[in-house]
N, C-alpha and C positions, 0 to 999 in steps of 0.2 A: 124435794119439791118436784112435782110432776112436770112433764113437758108442757102441758097446757098452762100450768102456772107460770112456767118460764116464759112462754110465748106472751102471756098476758103482761108480765113484768116488762118485757122488751117493748111491747106496744105502748105501755104507760110511759116508759122513758122517751119514746119517740113523739110524745105529745108536746114536747118542748123543753123537758128537763135536760140537764147536762150530765155527762158521764165521763169518767176518767179512763185512761188506758188500763190501769190496774183492775178496775171494775169490769172492763170489757174482757180482760183475760179470764176473770172468774166466771163471767156469764158464758163465755165460749167453753170453758172447761166443764161447766155444769151441763151444757148442751151435748158435750161429748161423753157424758155419763161418768165423769170424774167426781168421786165423792170424797177423796182423800188426796192430799199432797204431802210429800216428804221434803223437808226444807231445813236450811240453816240460815238464820237471819242475816240481812245485809242491807245497808242503806239504799242500794239500787232497786230493791224489790218490794219495799214495804207497802206500796199501794196495792200490790196483788193480795197481800194479807187482808187489807181492809175490804177488798172486794170479796174475798173468800168468806169473811165473816157474814157479809150480807147475803151471800148465796148458800150458806149452810154447808160449805165444804170444810171438812175436817183437816186441820193442819197439825202434822206430826213434826216437831222441831227436834233435830238430832244434834249430836256433838261433833260429827264429822260428815262432810258431804259425801264421802265414799259410801258411808252407811245409808245416807238418804237415797242415793242412786240405786244401791242394791235393794233397798226396801221397795222402791218404786217398781223395780224389776220383779221382785218377789210378789208384790201385790198384783201385778199384771198376770203372773203365772197362776196365782191362786184364784183370781176372780174371773179371768178371761176378758177383762176390760183393759182400757188404756191406763197404764201406770203413769204417774206424774211426779217429777222432781223439780223443785224450784231452787236455784242457787243465785247468789250474788255474783258479781263480776270477778275477774282475775282468779285468785286462788280458789274461790268458790266453785268456779267452773273446772279448773284443773283438778281439784280434789275429787270431783265427780266423774272424771273421765274414765277411770277404771270400771266404774259401775256401768257407764254407757257402753264401753267396749265389751263388757261381759254380756249385756243385753243384745248387742249387735251380733256376736258370735252365737248366742243362744236363741236368736230370732224371737225376741220378746218385745212387745209393743210398749215402748216407754217414750213419753214426751218430756224432754228436758227444756225448761224455760230458764234462760239465764239473763242476768242483768248486764248492763253496759253503761259507761259514762254517757252523759248527755251528748247529743249530736253537736251542740254548740261548742263542745270541748274536743271535737274530733281532731286527732293528731296533735293535741296540745300537751300530752303527758299527764293525763288525769289519773286519779286514784284507781288502781286495779284495772287499768286499760290493757287489754290484750286482744289479739285477733282471734276471738273465740270461734267465729264461724269457720275460718280457714282451718283451725285446729280440730274442730269437731267433724268436718266434712268426711274424712276417711273412715270414721267409726260410726257413722249414722247413715240412714237412708235418705235423709233430707236435712239440710242445715241452711238457715237464712236469717237475715236481720229484718226487723220491722222498721220501716222508715216514716210511718205516719200513724197517728192515733186512730184515724178513721179505719185503718186496715188491721188493727190489732186482733179483733175477734176473727176476722176472715183468715188471717195468717195462722192463728192457733188451729182453726179447723183444717186448713190446708196441711199443716204439719201432722195433725192427727190422722188425716186420711192416708198420708204416706206410711204411717206406722202399720197399716193393715193392707197395703198394696202388695200383692204377691206374698212372698214369705214375710212374716212379721219382723219388726225391728224398730229401733229408736229413731227419733227425730230431735233436732235441736233448734230452738228459736231464741234469738237474742233480741232483747227489747231495751233500747236506751232509756235512761231514767226520765228525760224530759218527755219522751213519748208516753211513758207510763203515767207520769204525774199530770200531764196536760188534760184539761177538761174540754170537751167538745159538745155541741148540741147532739143529743142522742139520735136525732133523726139523720145525722150525717154518718153515723157509724154503720159499717157493713157487718151484720150479725147473722150468719147462717143459722137457720133454725134446726133444732134437734130432729133427726130422722128425715129431713127433706132433701138431702143431697148425697147420701151414701149409695153407691152402687152395690148390687149383689156380688159377693165374691164366691158364690157356691158353684163355680164352674167345674164341669166334668171333662173338659177338653173335647177331643174328637169322639163322637158316639161310636164310630167304627172301631176305635181302639178299646172302648169299653167291651164291645162284643168279643174282640180278640182276646182280651184278658180273661173274660168269663170262660171262653172256650178253652184257653190254656189251663185254667184251674180245674175245670170240670174233667178234663182228660188226663191231668197229671196223676202220676202214681205216688210220687213222694214230694208233695209241695211243702213249702215253708214260707212264713211271712214274718218280717220284722217291722215293727212300728216304732217310729222315733218321736221326738218331742213335738213336731208339728201336729201329729195326730191328736194329742191331748190339748195342746195350746189352742187349736182351732175347734176343740170340743167335738171331734169326729170319732172319738174312741168307741162309742157304742156301735157305730157302723163296722168298725174293725172286728169287734167282738162278734157281731151278728154274722159277718161273713165267715170268720174262722169256724164258728159253730155249724153254720149251714153246710159248709164244704169239708168240715172235719180237717182243718188245717192247723198244724202246730203254730202257736203264736209266741214270738219272742218280742221283748219290749226293752227299749233303752231310753235314757234321758227322762224327760217329763212324763213319758208314757208308762214308765214302770208303775205298777200298781193298778193298771186298768182292769187286769184280772187278778184275783187273789190267789195266793199259793194254794194248791189243792184242786184248782179248777182243771178239768181234763184237758183243756187246750192251753194251759199255762206251762211254758217251758222256759228254763233259766240257764242251766249249766251246759247245755248240749248244742249251743249255736254253731260252734265250729264243726261239730260232727254233722249236724243237719245240713249246713251249707256245703259240706264236702260230698254229701250223698244225694241231696235233693235234685229232682229233675226240673222243678220250677221254683224260683225264689222271687218273692215280691218284697221289695224294700220301699217302705212308705215313710216319707217325712224325715229322713235323716241323710246327710251327705256321705259320700265315700271319702271321709277325711281320715285322720290318723286313728280315730277310734274304730274305724272299719278296715284298718290296714290298707286304706286307699282303694278298697275293692279287690285287692290281690289275694285275699284269703278265701274268696268265693270261688267255687269250682268253675272252671272255664267250660265245662261240659253242660252246665245247667242253663236253662232258659231264664235269663235275668230280666226282671221287670222293675222299673223305678218310677215311683209316684212322688211328686214334690210340688210345693206351692210356687217354686221359683224355676222357670224354664232353664235358667243358666246352670242350675245344679244337676239337671237330668243328663246323665251320661258324662259328667265331669269325673275325671280320673279313671274311669272304667267303662269300656264299651258295654252296651246293654242291648237286649233283644227287643224291648218295647219300652217306650217312655211316655208318661202322661203328666202334663202340667195342669194343676188346678187344685181345688179344695180336696184334701185327703178324705174327709168323711163323705162328701158328696160322691166322689169317685168310687169309694168302696161300696157305698149303698147302691150306686148304679150297677156295679159289677154283680152285687148280690141279686139285684132285680133281674139282670140279664141271665144269670145262671139259674133262676127260679124254674122249677120243673125238671131241671136236668141234674140237679145237685146230688140227689140220693144215690144214684148208681156209682158215681165216683167216690162219694163220701164213705160208703160202706166198704169199699175196697181199700181204704186207707187205715183200717183198724190196726193192721200189722205194723204199718209205718209208725203210728203213734205209740204203739206198745214197745217197739224197738227203742224209740227215743226215751220213753218213760223209764225203761229198764236201765238205760245209760244214765239218766238223771239220778236215779236211786244209787247207782254204783258210784257216781262222782260225789254225791253227798256223803255216802258211807266213807269214801276215801278222805274227805275233809273232817269228818267227825272227831278224830283224835286231836286235831288242831282246835276245833270248836270247843272241845271239852278239856283242853290242856290244863294241867294243874301247876305248870311251871312257874317259877319265881325268878326274875320279874315276870309279870303277867304277859302271856302271849296275846298280841293284838287280835288274833282270830277269836280268842275266847271273849274278849270285850265285844267284838262285833256280834258274836252269837248271843251273848246275854242281852244286848240291845234288841236284837230281833225277837227274842223270847218275851221281852218287856212290852213290845208294841201291841197296840189294840187296833181295832178297825177305825178308831177315831184319833189315831196318832199320826201327825205329819212328821216325817223324818227328813232331816236336812244334814247333808254332809259338807263339811268345810275343812279341807285340808288336802294333803298330797297322799302319802302312802297309807295313812290310817283310813282315809275315805275309800281308796282303791280296795283295801282289804275289806271294808264294810260291805262293799258291793257283792262280795262272795257270800255273805250271810244274811244281810238285811233284805227282807222281802215285804214291801209295803202292802197293806191289806186293801187299800181303796184307791180310786183314781185321784190324782193330785197330791198323793201323800209321799212323794219322793221329790226332793229338790237337791240339785248339786250345781257346782259352778259352771258346768258346760264346757264347751270346746276351748274357751280361753284359759281355763285352768286357774281362775283367779282365787287367791286365798283372801279370806276376810269377808266372804259373802254371808256367812252364817248368821251374824247378828241381825243384819238388815232383813234377810229372808225370814228368820224366826219372828221378828217383830211384825213383819207384814202378814205372815201366816196367822199369827194370833189376832191381829186386827181384822183380817178378812173372815176368820172363823173363830170367834171367841168361845164357841162351844167345844172346840177340839183341843187336844193336847198337842204340844209342839216339843219335839226333841231334836237337839242339834248336836251332832258329833263333830268336835273340832280336833285338829292337831294342836299341839301346844304352840306351834308357830303361828298358825292362823288365829287362834284365840287372842293372842297378844296384839293383833292388828286392829281389831274393831270392838273389843269386849266392853269398852266403857259405855257404848250405847245400849248395853244391857240395862243401864239406869233409865234410858229412854223407854225401853220396852216396859219396865216396871211402872214408870210414870204414867204411861198411857194405857195401863191395864192389860198388857199383853205379855205376862210372865211366861217363861219357858224353862225346860230342863236342858242345861248345857252339860255335855259329857266331854271331858278333855282326855284324849289318848296321849298321855304325856311321856315322851321318850327323850325330852331335852335336846332334840335335834330337828333339823329340817331333813328328814330321813330319806325322802324320795331322791333328793339330790346327793345326799351323803353316800348312798350305795354306789352310784356311778363314779363318784370321786375315788372311793376306796378301790373299786375295780380297775380304774385307769391309772391312779397314781400311788396306790399302796396305802397301808394303814397309817403310816406316819404323817401323810399329807391328806388323809381322808376326812379329817374333822375341820379342815380350814374353811371358814365362812359358813358353816352349818351347825356348829355346836352352840346350844343355847344354855341358859342357866336353869337350875333345878328350882322351879317356882311352885309353891303349894297353892294352886289356883282356887282351891276350895275356900280359902279365906276371902277371896275377892267377892263372892256372893254374900258373905257375912257383912262385909263393909257396906253393901247396898241394902242391908236389911233382910237378905234371903238366907237360904240354907246351903251350907257347903260341907263337903266331906272328902277326905283323902282315902283312896282305896289301893292297897298293896296285895291283898289276898284275892285270888280269882273267885273264891266262893262268896265274897262279900259284894261283888258287883251287883248281882240281882237284888239283894236286900237294900243296898244303897240307892238303887234306882227307885225302888218302892217307897223308901223314906222320902226321896226327893219329890215324888209324885204327891205324896200327902202334904208335904211342907209347902209346895207351890199352891196347892188347893187351899190350904188353911191360911197362909200368909199373904197370898197374892203377889209374891215376889219370886224372881227367878232363882233357881238352884244350880249349883255347879258341883258335879261329881268329877273329881280329878283322879284319873286312873293311871297309875304308873305302869307303863308297858315296856317290854324289852326293846331296847334300841337296836338290837342286832337281829330282829326279825323283819322281813320285808315281803311286800306283795309280789306275786309271780311276775306281773307286768313290770314292776320296778327292777327286778333281777334280770329280766330279759330286755329292759330299756325299750319297751315297745312304743313308748310315746315319742321316741326319736327316730323310729324306723318307718 
């Protein structure tokens, strides 16, 4: 429904009709551009469903609220719009908390609307009553309750605005059942209209700092730029690409920005970040914090001029001193820098040919060093071989999702997405179980694309039953399980610290033939123990998903005694 149609509907309601709180939620969501909600039913929230039916909002009902929250997060990442999860009170809210916390650490705009017992039952011990707002406050940007039906739509809009204020993130809104069910004269409702209250967020900060950065990049001999999740999430990636090409700067990508350049592009660099950051004279970090993934900034040369750009002022300069900091919209800032360097770029760019060639030679050497692992014929299957086969299987229309610990860390060594938005991972919280919700959301957002999710066997067991939900709503995908029957990322540290005899405590899982799981749901499943059968199995899965319209599971038995380098170095704890 168009904004004009929505405005007309609201005006009609204001002529004297009554409207309920649940219908006001749906109207407000529609005005915020929400076309899909992810939910699990509960008596506290059913009037929202009734309103969504009237507003044409799609409802995806899952089997566990954790999946609903992850799916809302995944939908936000894939569409660039507000994701929405709706849960009932009590366990409905607590089950979704991991998904909201994941969105919080990943800076993903998700609105969680939760139910609550009636205000008339406040402090009486009603069904599923918990202090949801207090619980959600530390893991959201905004958390509040709605105290009157007249304010329902207004509060939904307020919570949505907070999701996009500065760095993106989730909001939580609790609405008691009597507030939702109550009907009021429509003319008494406060309903902010679509597009009439949002401020521009395309800030470039101080123009003087734009000029400083442009000057630094033009004069640099060995510049390097890393773009993180904010750059893609704010859809500023084309500005990053344009700047890198204009100034001939090597571009490194992490998080959601992986894939904004395809492998083979002259400015795409992947394996030489440490080397580049050790030799560069100017380093620009855009839209990613100096957290554990960046070694808290300690791995960057102290001799380099370090520039940080972030949507959140509080992140700039956190954990590491910088030479120049800019707070604002990443894409707008990078475009402004590009414009400021216009006419001066050619001289510096030509002189960097040798710098890019040096890094490219090292990229090739590092890939050559990994090739024996990528092509390993060992039995049990080396996880690097699995990662390589997945990378070879991907197309320009394949969205890749990683859900696990060690197996996903290994996959990052091999898997190179071909297009923007085609990489999804748990992010800084390190949540296991994100894959099913992410895969479902990706399929719903892009029904014309293929979705592949690599799970560890531990993470697959957490949320896999919602594969049925993905099938039910026409979003089947290919699940690949790297099965080593362990929680291996933790296991390595235990063995190193306590020895082999105590190394399997709390992390040894059963040997489960997960291929049969897909068959139970009407899909295709296969067990793979020969490395040469991984590629053919993936091709069979592709054809079966297309022909049956059901998800496939390829269960690949990998060596439990092979680990990612970061796991062996325990870098996540340093």
